[in-house]
C-alpha positions as CSV (number, residue, x, y, z in Angstrom):
1,M,0.0,0.0,0.0
2,A,1.3,3.4,-0.9
3,E,2.3,5.8,1.9
4,S,-0.3,8.4,2.8
5,L,1.5,11.8,2.6
6,P,0.5,14.8,4.6
7,V,-1.2,17.6,2.7
8,K,-1.8,21.2,3.7
9,L,-4.3,23.3,1.8
10,L,-4.9,27.0,2.3
11,F,-8.2,28.4,1.0
12,V,-8.8,32.1,1.0
13,G,-12.3,33.5,1.0
14,D,-13.8,36.0,-1.5
15,V,-11.2,38.6,-2.4
16,V,-13.0,42.0,-2.8
17,G,-11.7,44.8,-5.0
18,G,-8.2,46.4,-5.0
19,I,-8.1,46.5,-1.3
20,G,-8.7,42.8,-1.1
21,R,-6.0,42.1,-3.6
22,R,-3.6,44.2,-1.7
23,A,-4.6,42.5,1.6
24,L,-3.9,39.1,-0.1
25,A,-0.5,40.3,-1.4
26,A,0.4,41.5,2.1
27,V,-0.7,38.6,4.2
28,L,-0.2,35.6,1.9
29,P,3.6,35.5,2.1
30,K,3.4,35.5,5.9
31,L,0.9,32.6,5.9
32,R,3.1,30.7,3.5
33,D,6.1,31.1,5.9
34,E,4.1,30.1,8.9
35,H,2.0,27.2,7.6
36,Q,3.9,26.0,4.5
37,P,0.8,25.0,2.5
38,D,1.2,22.6,-0.4
39,F,-1.7,24.3,-2.2
40,V,-3.3,27.8,-2.2
41,V,-6.8,28.2,-3.6
42,V,-8.4,31.7,-3.7
43,N,-12.0,32.7,-4.4
44,G,-11.7,35.6,-6.9
45,E,-15.4,36.2,-7.4
46,N,-15.2,40.0,-6.6
47,V,-11.6,41.0,-7.3
48,A,-12.4,43.5,-10.1
49,G,-13.7,46.6,-8.5
50,G,-15.7,44.6,-6.1
51,V,-17.8,42.6,-8.6
52,G,-16.5,39.9,-11.0
53,I,-13.1,39.2,-12.3
54,T,-11.0,40.3,-15.3
55,A,-8.1,38.7,-17.1
56,K,-5.8,41.4,-15.6
57,T,-7.0,40.9,-12.0
58,A,-6.9,37.1,-12.4
59,Q,-3.3,37.2,-13.5
60,E,-2.5,39.4,-10.6
61,L,-3.7,36.7,-8.2
62,L,-1.8,33.9,-10.2
63,N,1.3,36.0,-10.0
64,L,1.2,35.5,-6.2
65,D,1.7,31.8,-6.8
66,V,-2.0,31.0,-6.3
67,D,-2.6,27.5,-7.6
68,V,-6.3,27.8,-8.4
69,I,-8.9,30.6,-8.5
70,T,-12.5,29.8,-8.0
71,L,-15.4,32.0,-8.9
72,G,-19.2,32.3,-8.3
73,N,-22.3,34.1,-9.5
74,H,-20.4,37.1,-10.8
75,A,-18.1,35.0,-13.0
76,Y,-19.4,36.5,-16.2
77,R,-19.8,40.1,-15.1
78,H,-16.8,41.3,-17.3
79,R,-16.9,40.0,-20.9
80,D,-13.1,40.4,-21.4
81,V,-12.5,37.5,-19.1
82,Y,-14.5,34.9,-21.2
83,E,-11.6,33.9,-23.5
84,Y,-9.3,33.8,-20.5
85,L,-11.6,31.4,-18.7
86,D,-11.4,29.1,-21.7
87,R,-7.6,29.0,-21.9
88,E,-6.4,29.3,-18.3
89,P,-6.9,25.9,-16.5
90,R,-6.1,27.4,-13.1
91,I,-9.3,29.5,-12.9
92,I,-12.7,27.8,-12.7
93,R,-16.3,28.9,-12.5
94,P,-19.3,27.0,-11.1
95,A,-19.5,23.5,-12.7
96,N,-23.3,23.6,-12.7
97,F,-23.4,26.6,-15.0
98,P,-24.5,25.8,-18.6
99,K,-22.0,23.4,-20.2
100,G,-21.5,25.6,-23.3
101,S,-20.6,28.7,-21.2
102,P,-17.0,30.0,-21.0
103,G,-14.6,28.2,-18.8
104,R,-14.5,25.0,-16.8
105,G,-16.0,23.8,-13.5
106,H,-13.1,21.8,-12.1
107,T,-9.3,21.4,-12.5
108,V,-6.4,19.3,-11.1
109,V,-3.1,20.8,-9.8
110,E,-0.1,18.9,-8.4
111,S,2.4,19.7,-5.6
112,N,5.0,17.5,-3.9
113,G,3.6,14.4,-5.7
114,T,0.0,15.0,-4.6
115,R,-2.8,15.8,-7.1
116,L,-5.5,18.1,-5.8
117,G,-8.8,18.3,-7.6
118,V,-10.7,21.5,-7.2
119,I,-14.5,21.8,-7.9
120,N,-16.5,25.0,-8.0
121,L,-20.2,24.9,-7.5
122,S,-23.1,27.4,-7.3
123,G,-26.1,27.0,-5.0
124,Q,-29.5,27.1,-6.5
125,L,-31.4,28.7,-3.7
126,F,-31.4,32.5,-4.3
127,L,-28.8,32.1,-7.1
128,E,-28.8,31.0,-10.7
129,A,-27.6,27.6,-11.7
130,V,-29.0,25.2,-14.3
131,R,-28.2,22.0,-12.6
132,S,-28.3,20.7,-9.0
133,P,-24.9,21.2,-7.2
134,F,-25.5,17.8,-5.5
135,A,-25.8,15.8,-8.8
136,E,-23.0,17.8,-10.3
137,A,-20.8,17.1,-7.3
138,D,-21.5,13.4,-7.5
139,A,-20.6,13.3,-11.2
140,L,-17.3,15.3,-10.8
141,V,-16.2,13.4,-7.7
142,A,-16.6,10.2,-9.6
143,E,-14.7,11.7,-12.6
144,L,-11.8,12.8,-10.4
145,R,-11.5,9.5,-8.6
146,D,-8.5,8.3,-10.8
147,S,-6.9,11.7,-11.5
148,A,-6.8,13.4,-8.0
149,D,-5.6,12.2,-4.7
150,A,-7.6,14.8,-2.7
151,V,-10.6,17.0,-3.7
152,L,-11.6,20.4,-2.5
153,V,-15.1,21.8,-3.2
154,D,-15.9,25.5,-3.2
155,M,-19.7,25.8,-2.7
156,H,-20.6,29.4,-3.6
157,A,-24.1,29.7,-2.2
158,E,-26.4,32.1,-0.3
159,A,-28.4,29.6,1.8
160,T,-26.6,28.1,4.8
161,S,-28.8,25.1,4.6
162,E,-27.8,24.2,1.1
163,K,-24.1,24.4,2.0
164,V,-24.5,22.3,5.2
165,A,-26.5,19.7,3.3
166,L,-23.8,19.5,0.6
167,G,-21.1,19.0,3.3
168,W,-22.9,16.1,4.7
169,H,-23.7,14.7,1.2
170,L,-20.0,14.7,0.3
171,D,-18.6,13.6,3.7
172,G,-16.0,10.9,3.3
173,R,-15.7,11.5,-0.4
174,V,-13.8,14.7,-0.6
175,M,-11.1,16.4,1.7
176,A,-13.0,19.6,2.1
177,V,-16.2,21.5,1.4
178,V,-15.8,25.2,2.0
179,G,-18.6,27.8,1.6
180,T,-18.2,31.2,0.0
181,H,-20.4,34.1,-1.2
182,T,-21.8,35.7,2.0
183,H,-18.5,37.4,2.9
184,V,-19.1,36.7,6.6
185,P,-17.1,33.9,8.3
186,T,-19.1,31.3,10.1
187,A,-18.1,29.6,13.4
188,D,-18.8,26.0,12.4
189,A,-15.4,24.9,11.0
190,R,-15.0,21.2,11.8
191,V,-14.0,17.8,10.3
192,L,-17.2,15.7,9.7
193,P,-17.2,12.0,10.8
194,G,-16.2,10.7,7.4
195,G,-13.1,12.8,7.2
196,T,-14.3,15.9,5.2
197,A,-13.3,19.3,6.5
198,Y,-16.3,21.7,6.4
199,V,-17.1,25.4,7.0
200,T,-20.3,27.1,5.9
201,D,-18.6,30.3,4.9
202,V,-14.9,31.1,4.9
203,G,-15.5,34.9,4.8
204,M,-14.1,37.8,2.9
205,T,-10.6,39.0,2.1
206,G,-11.3,42.7,2.0
207,P,-12.6,45.7,4.0
208,R,-14.2,44.6,7.3
209,G,-15.0,48.2,8.0
210,G,-17.7,48.3,5.3
211,V,-20.9,46.2,4.7
212,I,-19.7,42.9,3.1
213,G,-17.2,45.0,1.2
214,V,-19.2,48.1,0.3
215,K,-18.8,51.5,1.8
216,K,-21.0,51.5,4.9
217,E,-22.7,54.8,4.2
218,L,-23.7,53.7,0.7
219,A,-25.2,50.4,2.0
220,I,-27.0,52.2,4.8
221,E,-28.5,54.7,2.2
222,R,-29.7,51.8,0.1
223,F,-31.5,50.2,3.1
224,L,-32.9,53.5,4.3
225,T,-34.3,54.8,1.0
226,L,-34.7,51.7,-1.2
227,T,-33.4,53.8,-4.1
228,Q,-30.6,52.8,-6.6
229,V,-27.3,53.5,-5.0
230,R,-24.0,53.1,-6.8
231,F,-21.9,50.9,-4.5
232,E,-18.2,51.4,-4.1
233,T,-15.7,49.2,-2.3
234,S,-14.9,50.3,1.2
235,P,-11.2,51.2,2.0
236,D,-11.6,50.5,5.8
237,D,-9.9,47.8,7.9
238,P,-8.8,45.1,5.4
239,W,-8.6,41.5,6.7
240,L,-7.8,38.1,5.1
241,N,-10.3,35.4,5.9
242,G,-9.2,31.8,5.1
243,V,-9.0,28.3,6.3
244,L,-6.1,25.9,6.6
245,V,-7.0,22.3,6.0
246,E,-4.6,19.5,6.9
247,G,-5.1,16.0,5.7
248,D,-3.5,13.1,3.8
249,S,-3.1,12.3,0.2
250,D,-5.7,9.5,0.7
251,G,-8.3,12.3,0.6
252,R,-9.2,12.5,4.3
253,A,-8.9,15.7,6.4
254,R,-7.3,15.7,9.8
255,S,-8.1,19.3,10.8
256,I,-9.5,22.7,9.7
257,Q,-8.3,26.0,11.2
258,Q,-9.9,29.4,10.5
259,L,-7.4,32.2,9.7
260,L,-8.8,35.7,10.3
261,V,-5.8,38.0,9.8
262,P,-5.8,41.9,9.7
263,A,-3.8,43.2,6.8
264,D,-2.7,46.5,8.3
265,R,-1.4,45.4,11.7
């Protein structure tokens, strides 16, 4: 029987705007030095001005030696990224989007002899996706069985119930199921009985001094008036939100640790 090698995976929650990209650039080298992760996966759903991603901002993340970028419901906000999604295997959009749409829904990367499969999914409750994330996850986990030693799933969803259900559904079949989209870290990080690390939402890498990334006065105005307000990314109090998953190359997690790190301190 082949030796089961230790694997460390750092996943960074939704990077928001230029302030989020700068926070990632400032904090990521320190986390690499401290934790020595084998893989770094980053959700880049909102890196371009707070909504969506462009080829330029995607490349900025990859230049930080990020192994995989995952996306979400704003994947197609900027048309210039469509061709980039088709040709760059290190960036993935939700797999349960239409099959003919730009990009791919999963990828495999390798480090230190271990192959990590990464799957991106979108929730269906309150978001748009054409197929069930549960059925899509089943199909992709089966497809990756022979090409990946461990699998990470980024479940980009609004409803906590949908994320929790997917975690239990995949328990024992993937190394980690991490939730993204709401920009607020949840306190339920744990390893499920079957060996799958789980957290409902990793949180946001961006301005904690705003309202989920937006200047607080603009968000308050929208709630007070119900009028159309042009949102802008807040510049206040940037933090990196992430999780560190430790496991084995046999695909089972040992631990999950939340990393909530201020960028300016």
